C-alpha positions as CSV (number, residue, x, y, z in Angstrom):
1,M,105.1,116.9,191.7
2,L,108.2,119.0,190.7
3,I,109.7,119.3,187.3
4,A,112.4,117.0,188.2
5,D,109.9,114.3,189.2
6,F,108.2,114.5,185.9
7,N,111.6,114.5,184.0
8,A,112.4,111.2,186.1
9,Q,109.0,109.4,185.6
10,D,109.3,106.5,183.1
11,A,107.5,107.1,179.9
12,A,104.3,105.4,180.8
13,D,103.9,107.2,184.0
14,A,104.9,110.6,182.4
15,R,102.3,110.0,179.6
16,A,99.8,109.1,182.1
17,S,100.3,112.5,183.8
18,A,100.3,114.5,180.6
19,L,97.0,112.8,179.5
20,V,95.4,114.4,182.6
21,W,96.3,117.8,181.3
22,A,94.8,117.0,177.8
23,A,93.5,113.7,176.7
24,I,95.3,113.9,173.3
25,P,97.5,110.9,173.0
26,R,99.7,112.2,170.1
27,W,100.3,115.6,172.3
28,A,101.0,113.7,175.5
29,N,103.6,111.5,173.7
30,A,105.2,114.6,172.0
31,V,105.5,116.3,175.5
32,V,107.1,113.1,177.1
33,V,109.7,112.5,174.4
34,R,110.9,116.1,174.6
35,R,112.1,115.5,178.2
36,P,113.9,116.6,180.3
37,Y,112.9,120.1,180.8
38,S,114.9,122.7,182.4
39,S,111.9,124.3,184.3
40,V,108.0,124.4,184.4
41,A,108.2,127.3,182.1
42,D,110.2,125.4,179.6
43,L,107.5,122.5,179.6
44,V,104.7,125.1,179.3
45,E,106.3,126.7,176.2
46,V,106.7,123.4,174.7
47,A,103.4,122.1,175.6
48,E,101.5,125.3,174.2
49,R,103.6,125.1,170.9
50,L,102.7,121.6,170.5
51,A,98.9,122.4,171.2
52,A,98.9,124.7,168.3
53,T,99.0,121.6,166.1
54,W,95.6,120.3,167.5
55,T,93.1,119.5,164.9
56,R,89.1,119.3,165.4
57,A,89.6,115.4,165.6
58,D,91.9,116.1,168.6
59,L,89.4,118.5,170.2
60,D,86.4,116.1,169.6
61,A,88.4,113.2,171.3
62,A,89.4,115.4,174.1
63,L,86.1,116.5,174.9
64,A,84.8,113.1,176.2
65,H,87.3,113.6,179.1
66,H,85.6,116.7,180.4
67,P,82.3,117.1,182.3
68,R,79.5,119.2,180.9
69,I,79.7,122.7,182.3
70,G,77.4,123.1,185.3
71,E,77.3,119.4,185.9
72,K,79.0,117.7,188.9
73,P,82.1,115.7,187.4
74,R,81.5,112.0,188.4
75,G,84.3,109.5,189.5
76,T,87.5,109.7,191.0
77,S,89.9,109.9,188.3
78,A,92.5,112.6,188.0
79,E,90.4,114.2,185.3
80,A,87.4,114.1,187.5
81,E,89.3,115.8,190.5
82,A,90.7,118.4,188.1
83,S,87.3,119.2,186.7
84,R,85.8,119.5,190.2
85,R,88.6,122.1,191.1
86,E,88.1,124.0,187.9
87,Q,84.4,124.2,188.2
88,A,84.1,125.1,191.8
89,S,82.4,128.4,191.2
90,M,79.5,126.7,189.6
91,T,78.3,125.4,193.1
92,D,77.5,129.0,193.9
93,A,75.5,129.5,190.8
94,A,71.9,131.1,191.3
95,S,69.1,128.6,190.2
96,P,68.1,131.0,187.2
97,V,71.6,131.1,186.0
98,A,72.2,127.5,186.3
99,A,69.0,126.6,184.5
100,R,70.0,129.0,181.8
101,I,73.4,127.4,181.3
102,A,71.7,123.9,181.1
103,D,69.2,125.3,178.5
104,S,72.1,127.0,176.7
105,N,74.3,123.7,176.9
106,A,71.5,121.8,175.1
107,A,71.3,124.5,172.5
108,Y,75.1,124.5,172.0
109,E,75.2,120.6,171.5
110,A,72.4,120.7,169.1
111,R,74.1,123.7,167.1
112,F,77.6,122.2,167.1
113,G,77.4,118.5,167.9
114,R,79.8,118.7,171.0
115,V,79.6,119.9,174.4
116,F,80.5,123.4,175.3
117,L,84.2,123.7,176.6
118,I,85.4,126.8,178.5
119,R,88.2,127.3,181.1
120,A,85.8,127.5,184.0
121,A,88.5,128.1,186.5
122,G,88.8,132.0,187.3
123,R,85.1,132.6,185.9
124,N,81.9,133.1,187.9
125,P,78.6,131.6,186.5
126,D,77.5,134.9,185.0
127,E,80.7,135.1,183.0
128,I,80.5,131.5,181.8
129,L,76.7,132.0,180.9
130,A,77.6,135.1,178.9
131,E,80.4,133.3,177.0
132,L,78.2,130.3,176.2
133,E,75.3,132.5,174.9
134,R,77.8,134.5,172.8
135,R,79.6,131.5,171.3
136,L,76.3,130.1,170.2
137,G,76.4,132.8,167.6
138,N,79.9,131.6,166.3
139,D,80.1,129.6,162.9
140,D,81.3,126.3,163.0
141,D,85.0,127.0,162.3
142,T,85.2,130.0,164.6
143,E,83.7,127.9,167.3
144,A,86.0,125.1,166.9
145,A,89.1,127.4,167.0
146,E,87.5,129.1,170.2
147,A,87.0,125.7,171.8
148,T,90.5,124.5,170.9
149,A,92.0,127.5,172.6
150,Q,90.0,127.0,175.8
151,L,91.2,123.4,175.6
152,T,94.7,124.6,175.5
153,E,94.1,127.2,178.4
154,I,92.8,124.1,180.4
155,A,95.8,122.0,179.6
156,L,98.2,124.7,180.7
157,L,96.3,125.4,183.9
158,R,96.3,121.7,184.8
159,L,99.9,121.3,183.9
160,R,101.2,124.3,186.1
161,Q,99.0,123.1,189.0
162,A,100.3,119.7,188.8
163,L,103.9,120.9,188.9
164,T,103.7,123.6,191.1
165,P,106.0,123.2,194.5
166,P,103.9,122.8,197.5
167,T,103.8,126.1,199.6
168,P,105.2,126.1,203.1
169,E,102.0,126.1,204.5
170,S,100.9,122.9,202.8
171,S,104.2,121.0,203.7
172,P,104.3,118.7,206.6
173,P,106.5,119.7,209.5
174,A,110.0,118.3,209.5
175,S,109.3,116.2,212.4
176,A,106.2,114.5,211.0
177,E,106.2,111.1,209.8
178,P,106.7,110.9,206.0
179,A,103.4,110.3,204.1
180,H,103.2,107.5,201.6
181,S,103.2,108.7,198.2
182,S,101.7,107.4,195.1
183,A,103.9,109.5,192.7
184,G,105.1,106.3,191.3
185,Q,101.5,105.3,190.3
186,P,100.4,106.5,186.9
187,P,97.3,108.9,187.3
188,S,94.1,107.2,186.0
189,T,93.4,108.0,182.4
190,S,89.9,106.6,182.6
191,T,86.7,108.8,183.0
192,D,83.3,108.5,184.2
193,E,82.5,111.7,183.0
194,G,80.1,112.5,180.1
195,V,81.5,115.7,178.6
196,P,83.4,119.3,178.9
197,A,84.4,122.0,181.4
């Protein structure tokens, strides 16, 4: 999808797109009503500014749309697909690291009452484990702020990925039959996932 496509979507479809980036309805609505955007950078700037208003209630609501780190995201929703891409490095986690992440996940949930949220994309399993263990030492307010910052990073990453033009290598040849597109269909906003990336 291009920025022009997002600008041209009807409000319901645009809102569904934005909810994949972060499942916070008031944020998605605010992003949509500010269209049109002149560029992806313009949209990112607005989305990030609006994300600065997120509350702990917004964080807790959004966490239900992220799988637990280290667990395979379930389902075929757009959120599940995004989480699979973001957590790809976890498929290479050594068994002892994966076991420590699982144990630390449980400790984190007992400590903070929510799943551990981290931008997994660009991090290897050892880095994720180190952050999880470090953040277990946070107080409640510090950890809520860190988790919200991670949610913002995830949202902006998903936004950029959704609106990045296809590369020449991924574009079909000019002579190829045009592929059927589901661009007019709203992405699913349901999720089978238990908790966060």
